[in-house]
N, CA, C and O atoms as a MOPAC input file, in Angstrom:
PM7 MOZYME 1SCF
protein

 N      0.88700 1    -1.56500 1     0.02900 1
 C     -0.30700 1     0.30200 1    -0.09200 1
 C      0.97300 1     1.60000 1    -0.09900 1
 O      2.01300 1     1.68700 1     0.55300 1
 N      0.31000 1     2.59000 1    -1.22600 1
 C      1.03900 1     3.23700 1    -0.95500 1
 C      0.60600 1     4.20700 1     0.18500 1
 O     -0.46700 1     4.21400 1     0.78800 1
 N      1.52800 1     4.90400 1     0.32000 1
 C      0.64200 1     6.24300 1     1.48700 1
 C      0.11900 1     7.24500 1     0.48300 1
 O      0.82200 1     7.21100 1    -0.52600 1
 N     -0.98700 1     8.23300 1     0.38800 1
 C     -0.87700 1     9.33500 1    -0.39100 1
 C     -0.88800 1    10.15400 1     0.24400 1
 O     -0.68300 1    10.07200 1     1.45500 1
 N     -1.18400 1    11.42400 1    -0.50600 1
 C     -0.37800 1    12.72000 1    -0.30000 1
 C     -1.20700 1    12.94600 1     1.58100 1
 O     -0.62000 1    13.34000 1     2.58800 1
 N     -2.32300 1    12.62600 1     1.48100 1
 C     -3.15800 1    13.06000 1     2.57500 1
 C     -2.71300 1    12.93900 1     3.75300 1
 O     -2.86000 1    13.82400 1     4.59600 1
 N     -2.11600 1    11.84000 1     3.97300 1
 C     -1.90700 1    10.68300 1     4.76700 1
 C     -0.24200 1    10.75900 1     5.12700 1
 O      0.17400 1     9.97000 1     5.97500 1
 N      0.50800 1    11.50400 1     4.62000 1
 C      1.56400 1    11.56600 1     3.87200 1
 C      1.35400 1    12.93300 1     5.11100 1
 O      1.31900 1    12.57100 1     6.28700 1
 N      1.28500 1    13.73500 1     4.95300 1
 C      0.91200 1    15.27200 1     5.26600 1
 C      0.66100 1    15.83200 1     6.59400 1
 O      1.13300 1    16.80000 1     7.18900 1
 N     -0.62800 1    14.53400 1     7.02900 1
 C     -1.05100 1    14.52700 1     8.33700 1
 C      0.29500 1    13.90900 1     9.46400 1
 O      0.64600 1    14.07200 1    10.63200 1
 N      0.65700 1    13.25400 1     8.44400 1
 C      1.80300 1    12.33700 1     9.27900 1
 C      3.24800 1    13.40500 1     9.34400 1
 O      4.09500 1    13.02900 1    10.15400 1
 N      3.40000 1    14.00400 1     8.97600 1
 C      4.08100 1    15.12400 1     9.04400 1
 C      3.52500 1    16.48100 1    10.16100 1
 O      4.23100 1    16.79500 1    11.11900 1
 N      2.82800 1    16.85300 1    10.01300 1
 C      2.20800 1    16.95300 1    11.33500 1
 C      1.65100 1    16.90700 1    12.17900 1
 O      1.13300 1    17.88100 1    12.72600 1
 N      1.56300 1    15.37100 1    12.67100 1
 C      2.46100 1    14.84600 1    13.77500 1
 C      3.76500 1    15.07500 1    14.17900 1
 O      4.19900 1    15.48800 1    15.25500 1
 N      4.53700 1    14.62300 1    12.77300 1
 C      6.01900 1    14.81000 1    13.54800 1
 C      6.66200 1    15.85500 1    13.71100 1
 O      7.71700 1    15.92200 1    14.34100 1
 N      6.03100 1    16.88800 1    13.10000 1
 C      6.63800 1    19.18900 1    13.27300 1
 C      6.33900 1    19.37200 1    14.49400 1
 O      6.80600 1    20.34700 1    15.08300 1
 N      4.93400 1    17.87500 1    15.56000 1
 C      5.25200 1    18.89000 1    16.58300 1
 C      6.21900 1    18.59000 1    17.84500 1
 O      6.51500 1    19.48600 1    18.63500 1
 N      6.80400 1    16.94000 1    18.01100 1
 C      7.87900 1    16.58700 1    18.94700 1
 C      9.82900 1    17.40400 1    17.81200 1
 O     10.82700 1    17.65400 1    18.48700 1
 N      9.83600 1    17.51900 1    16.97300 1
 C     10.53200 1    18.14800 1    15.92100 1
 C     11.24300 1    19.59700 1    16.71100 1
 O     12.38500 1    20.05800 1    16.69700 1
 N      9.62500 1    20.14200 1    17.55500 1
 C      9.51300 1    21.75500 1    17.66500 1
 C      9.70000 1    22.25900 1    16.56600 1
 O     10.84200 1    22.69500 1    16.71100 1
 N      9.31800 1    22.58600 1    15.29200 1
 C      9.88800 1    22.96800 1    13.94200 1
 C      8.51600 1    23.28800 1    13.48500 1
 O      7.72800 1    22.58200 1    12.85500 1
 N      8.30600 1    25.33900 1    14.24000 1
 C      6.76200 1    26.03700 1    14.33100 1
 C      7.59700 1    25.74900 1    12.43200 1
 O      8.36200 1    24.78600 1    12.46000 1
 N      7.57300 1    25.91900 1    12.07600 1
 C      7.20300 1    26.35100 1    10.31700 1
 C      7.06300 1    24.91300 1     9.87900 1
 O      6.40500 1    24.58800 1     8.89100 1
 N      7.69500 1    24.08600 1    10.64000 1
 C      7.35800 1    22.94900 1     9.19600 1
 C      6.07000 1    22.39000 1     9.53000 1
 O      5.51600 1    21.60100 1     8.76500 1
 N      5.34800 1    22.89700 1    11.07600 1
 C      3.89700 1    22.69200 1    11.16300 1
 C      3.14200 1    22.93700 1    10.36400 1
 O      2.39000 1    22.15600 1     9.78100 1
 N      3.29400 1    24.53500 1    10.18300 1
 C      2.51000 1    25.89400 1     9.68700 1
 C      2.08300 1    25.13200 1     8.43900 1
 O      0.94100 1    24.97000 1     8.00900 1
 N      3.46600 1    24.61500 1     7.85700 1
 C      3.43400 1    24.15000 1     6.27300 1
 C      2.19200 1    22.58100 1     6.46800 1
 O      1.01400 1    22.49100 1     6.12100 1
 N      3.03400 1    21.63100 1     7.10300 1
 C      2.41600 1    20.74000 1     7.02100 1
 C      0.87600 1    20.66600 1     7.00500 1
 O      0.17800 1    20.01700 1     6.22600 1
 N      0.40000 1    21.64000 1     8.25100 1
 C     -1.06400 1    21.98300 1     8.64700 1
 C     -1.53500 1    22.51700 1     6.73600 1
 O     -2.50500 1    21.94200 1     6.24200 1
 N     -1.00600 1    23.25200 1     6.14000 1
 C     -1.87600 1    24.35800 1     5.51000 1
 C     -1.81100 1    22.92900 1     4.60400 1
 O     -2.71000 1    22.79900 1     3.77400 1
 N     -0.60500 1    21.63600 1     4.73000 1
 C     -1.09200 1    21.28400 1     2.98100 1
 C     -1.63700 1    20.11400 1     3.76600 1
 O     -1.72400 1    19.25300 1     2.89100 1
 N     -1.98300 1    19.66300 1     4.69300 1
 C     -2.90600 1    18.58100 1     5.10400 1
 C     -4.26100 1    18.63900 1     4.51900 1
 O     -5.09200 1    17.84400 1     4.08200 1
 N     -4.06800 1    20.59200 1     4.78800 1
 C     -5.79300 1    20.85200 1     4.23800 1
 C     -6.18100 1    20.56700 1     2.55900 1
 O     -7.04300 1    20.07400 1     1.83100 1
 N     -4.58000 1    21.41700 1     2.54400 1
 C     -5.07700 1    21.43900 1     0.57800 1
 C     -5.40300 1    20.64700 1    -0.21400 1
 O     -5.89200 1    20.83000 1    -1.32900 1
 N     -4.92500 1    18.86000 1     0.79200 1
 C     -4.82100 1    17.88000 1     0.34500 1
 C     -5.99600 1    16.96600 1     0.93700 1
 O     -5.78700 1    15.78900 1     0.64400 1
 N     -7.24800 1    17.16400 1     1.73100 1
 C     -8.63400 1    17.13400 1     1.71800 1
 C     -8.07700 1    16.11200 1     3.32500 1
 O     -7.90800 1    14.91100 1     3.53500 1
 N     -7.98500 1    16.98200 1     3.91100 1
 C     -7.36700 1    16.56900 1     5.60300 1
 C     -8.64500 1    17.32700 1     6.13900 1
 O     -8.95000 1    18.43100 1     5.68800 1
 N     -9.29600 1    16.76400 1     7.00800 1
 C    -10.48800 1    18.10700 1     7.92500 1
 C     -9.43800 1    18.51900 1     9.40000 1
 O     -8.33000 1    18.04100 1     9.64800 1
 N     -9.91900 1    19.15600 1     9.90900 1
 C     -9.91700 1    20.34300 1    11.08800 1
 C     -9.37600 1    19.23500 1    12.48800 1
 O     -8.45800 1    19.14300 1    13.30200 1
 N    -10.46200 1    18.63600 1    12.14400 1
 C    -10.31300 1    17.03400 1    12.61200 1
 C     -9.35400 1    16.16100 1    12.87400 1
 O     -8.76000 1    16.06200 1    13.94700 1
 N     -9.10500 1    15.20400 1    11.43900 1
 C     -7.82500 1    15.17600 1    11.45600 1
 C     -6.20000 1    16.03900 1    12.06500 1
 O     -5.60000 1    15.65100 1    13.06700 1
 N     -5.80200 1    17.07000 1    11.31200 1
 C     -5.24700 1    17.34000 1    12.03200 1
 C     -5.05100 1    17.41900 1    13.56600 1
 O     -4.14000 1    16.88200 1    14.19700 1
 N     -6.25600 1    18.32900 1    14.16000 1
 C     -6.01600 1    18.34500 1    15.85500 1
 C     -6.03700 1    16.59300 1    15.98600 1
 O     -5.37500 1    16.19400 1    16.94400 1
 N     -6.34000 1    16.09800 1    15.61000 1
 C     -6.08000 1    14.69900 1    16.79400 1
 C     -4.51400 1    14.03700 1    16.02700 1
 O     -4.11000 1    12.96800 1    16.48500 1
 N     -3.45000 1    14.91100 1    14.53500 1
 C     -2.79300 1    14.70400 1    14.11700 1
 C     -1.32900 1    15.06000 1    15.65900 1
 O     -0.48200 1    14.42800 1    16.29000 1
 N     -2.00600 1    16.77700 1    15.52900 1
 C     -0.90600 1    17.21700 1    16.24500 1
 C     -1.17800 1    16.46700 1    17.79200 1
 O     -0.24900 1    16.65800 1    18.57700 1
 N     -2.05800 1    15.83700 1    18.19900 1
 C     -2.48200 1    15.62800 1    19.48700 1
 C     -1.39900 1    14.63900 1    19.94900 1
 O     -0.80300 1    14.66500 1    21.02600 1
 N     -1.15800 1    13.20100 1    18.29600 1
 C      0.18300 1    12.30300 1    18.88400 1
 C      0.75200 1    12.98400 1    18.89700 1
 O      0.84900 1    13.06400 1    20.12200 1
 N      1.93700 1    14.42400 1    18.21300 1
 C      2.88400 1    14.55700 1    18.10100 1
 C      3.37800 1    15.17600 1    19.55800 1
 O      4.53000 1    15.46000 1    19.88700 1
 N      1.97100 1    15.32000 1    20.45000 1
 C      2.44500 1    15.79000 1    21.87800 1
 C      2.43200 1    14.62000 1    22.45800 1
 O      3.25600 1    14.25600 1    23.29600 1
 N      1.61500 1    14.05200 1    22.09700 1
 C      1.89000 1    12.50300 1    22.85700 1
 C      3.27300 1    12.04500 1    23.05500 1
 O      3.93900 1    11.90700 1    24.08100 1
 N      3.60200 1    11.79500 1    21.50900 1
 C      5.42000 1    11.69900 1    21.45500 1
 C      6.56200 1    12.20600 1    22.22500 1
 O      7.46100 1    11.72600 1    22.91500 1
 N      6.09800 1    13.59900 1    21.76000 1
 C      6.59700 1    14.60500 1    22.82300 1
 C      6.97100 1    14.98000 1    24.33300 1
 O      7.87500 1    15.55900 1    24.93500 1
 N      5.84000 1    14.36500 1    24.58800 1
 C      5.86400 1    14.28100 1    26.50400 1
 C      6.52600 1    12.83300 1    26.66800 1
 O      7.44900 1    12.64200 1    27.45900 1
 N      5.84000 1    11.56100 1    25.64500 1
 C      5.91400 1    10.67400 1    26.42800 1
 C      8.57600 1    10.51700 1    26.37100 1
 O      9.37600 1     9.93500 1    27.10300 1
 N      8.71500 1    11.25100 1    25.32700 1
 C     10.21200 1    10.77400 1    25.15200 1
 C     10.64300 1    12.25800 1    26.02800 1
 O     11.86800 1    12.28700 1    26.14400 1
 N     10.19700 1    13.07700 1    26.45600 1
 C     10.62800 1    14.40900 1    27.03000 1
 C     10.60300 1    13.29900 1    28.99500 1
 O     11.51700 1    13.22600 1    29.81600 1
 N      9.53200 1    12.82200 1    29.04100 1
 C      9.31300 1    12.44300 1    30.09100 1
 C     10.27300 1    11.46500 1    30.46400 1
 O     10.46000 1    11.22700 1    31.65700 1
 N     11.08600 1    10.69800 1    29.31200 1
 C     11.84900 1     9.09500 1    28.88300 1
 C     13.58800 1    10.15800 1    29.53400 1
 O     14.23300 1    10.01600 1    30.57300 1
 N     13.77300 1    11.02700 1    28.47800 1
 C     14.91800 1    11.85500 1    28.64000 1
 C     15.07100 1    12.52900 1    29.84300 1
 O     16.16000 1    13.06900 1    30.03700 1
 N     13.81800 1    12.64700 1    31.07700 1
 C     14.62700 1    13.32000 1    31.74900 1
 C     14.89600 1    12.43000 1    33.09100 1
 O     15.38200 1    12.90900 1    34.11600 1
 N     14.48700 1    10.98700 1    32.92900 1
 C     14.73100 1    10.11600 1    33.86100 1
 C     15.62800 1     9.56300 1    33.59300 1
 O     15.99100 1     8.63200 1    34.31200 1
 N     16.69400 1    10.09600 1    31.88000 1
 C     17.57900 1     9.32100 1    31.82300 1
 C     18.94500 1    10.55800 1    32.34400 1
 O     20.06000 1    10.42100 1    32.84800 1
 N     18.04900 1    11.83800 1    31.85900 1
 C     19.25900 1    12.45600 1    32.55200 1
 C     19.40100 1    12.20500 1    34.08600 1
 O     20.54800 1    11.99600 1    34.48100 1
 N     18.03500 1    12.19300 1    35.33100 1
 C     18.42900 1    12.08800 1    35.90300 1
 C     19.42400 1    10.97100 1    36.99500 1
 O     19.67300 1    11.06900 1    38.19600 1
 N     19.84200 1     9.88300 1    35.93200 1
 C     20.88700 1     9.32900 1    36.45200 1
 C     22.18700 1     9.08100 1    35.84800 1
 O     22.97500 1     8.16700 1    36.09300 1
 N     22.34700 1    10.63200 1    34.50700 1
 C     23.38200 1    10.50300 1    34.30100 1
 C     24.13500 1    11.61200 1    34.97500 1
 O     25.24200 1    12.01800 1    34.62100 1
 N     23.31600 1    12.12600 1    36.13400 1
 C     24.22500 1    12.86800 1    36.60000 1
 C     25.23000 1    12.23100 1    37.51400 1
 O     26.27500 1    12.87900 1    37.47400 1
 N     25.28600 1    11.40400 1    38.16400 1
 C     26.08200 1    10.43000 1    39.26000 1
 C     27.16800 1     9.46000 1    38.34200 1
 O     27.73600 1     8.46700 1    38.79700 1
 N     27.31800 1     9.97500 1    36.97000 1
 C     27.91800 1     8.64500 1    35.96200 1
 C     28.78600 1     9.49700 1    35.87400 1
 O     28.50300 1    10.66400 1    35.60500 1
 N     30.25300 1     9.00400 1    36.12300 1
 C     31.34800 1    10.42000 1    35.45600 1
 C     32.33100 1     9.27900 1    34.27800 1
 O     32.72400 1     8.11400 1    34.34400 1
 N     32.40600 1    10.26400 1    33.37500 1
 C     33.18800 1     9.19300 1    32.20200 1
 C     34.24600 1     8.98800 1    33.04100 1
 O     34.50400 1     9.38100 1    34.17800 1
 N     35.05500 1     7.98400 1    31.89900 1
 C     36.01400 1     7.22500 1    32.35100 1
 C     36.74700 1     8.15000 1    31.60400 1
 O     37.89600 1     8.09700 1    32.04300 1
 N     36.66400 1     9.11100 1    30.54700 1
 C     37.71400 1    10.21100 1    29.42900 1
 C     37.27400 1    10.46000 1    29.31900 1
 O     36.08800 1    10.19800 1    29.11600 1
 N     38.32700 1    11.80800 1    29.38800 1
 C     37.23600 1    12.85200 1    28.03800 1
 C     37.28400 1    12.74800 1    26.56200 1
 O     36.84000 1    13.52600 1    25.71700 1
 N     37.86000 1    11.72200 1    26.43800 1
 C     37.41100 1    11.11200 1    25.01800 1
 C     36.33100 1    10.99100 1    24.75400 1
 O     35.50000 1    11.65700 1    24.13800 1
 N     36.37000 1     9.27100 1    25.69800 1
 C     34.99600 1     8.82300 1    25.33600 1
 C     33.68400 1    10.35300 1    25.86800 1
 O     32.59600 1     9.80700 1    25.68200 1
 N     33.49800 1    11.25400 1    26.17900 1
 C     32.59500 1    12.52500 1    26.47400 1
 C     32.41700 1    13.07700 1    25.03500 1
 O     31.27700 1    13.28800 1    24.62200 1
 N     33.66900 1    13.35600 1    24.13400 1
 C     33.79400 1    14.31000 1    23.80000 1
 C     32.98500 1    13.16100 1    22.61100 1
 O     32.30200 1    13.68000 1    21.72800 1
 N     33.06800 1    12.17200 1    22.64000 1
 C     32.29500 1    11.31900 1    21.44700 1
 C     31.09000 1    11.00700 1    21.73900 1
 O     30.80500 1     9.88900 1    22.16700 1
 N     29.75600 1    12.43900 1    21.44900 1
 C     28.74800 1    12.30100 1    21.92800 1
 C     28.40300 1    13.13100 1    20.97900 1
 O     29.25700 1    13.50300 1    20.17400 1
 N     26.80200 1    13.67200 1    20.88000 1
 C     25.81000 1    13.98000 1    19.19400 1
 C     26.34000 1    14.99800 1    18.81000 1
 O     26.01100 1    15.54100 1    17.75500 1
 N     27.27800 1    15.45400 1    19.61100 1
 C     28.30000 1    16.80500 1    18.56800 1
 C     27.18400 1    18.86100 1    19.44600 1
 O     26.80200 1    19.93600 1    18.98200 1
 N     27.19900 1    18.33000 1    20.46900 1
 C     26.48000 1    19.43500 1    20.68800 1
 C     26.72800 1    20.32200 1    22.21000 1
 O     26.20200 1    20.98100 1    23.10700 1
 N     27.77600 1    19.82700 1    21.75100 1
 C     28.72500 1    20.61700 1    23.20400 1
 C     29.58600 1    21.66500 1    22.09100 1
 O     30.41500 1    22.46900 1    22.51600 1

């Protein structure tokens, strides 16, 4: 089964929320409506995105709490992270 543009845009609407991308959300909502979605479907996609963001945030908070007591064995190990430093 191939996803149509309406479904793909609803997925993009939901994904825009946990990605914290306001321009993406605006564009994808407009495109979802243009491709036949109704406002209720858009609202549901946003709600799913909010649930994903909330769960991911809660999980990261718990993970971070445990990390405050973990010492890296070397500075090189600490530098091999994601690069956000």
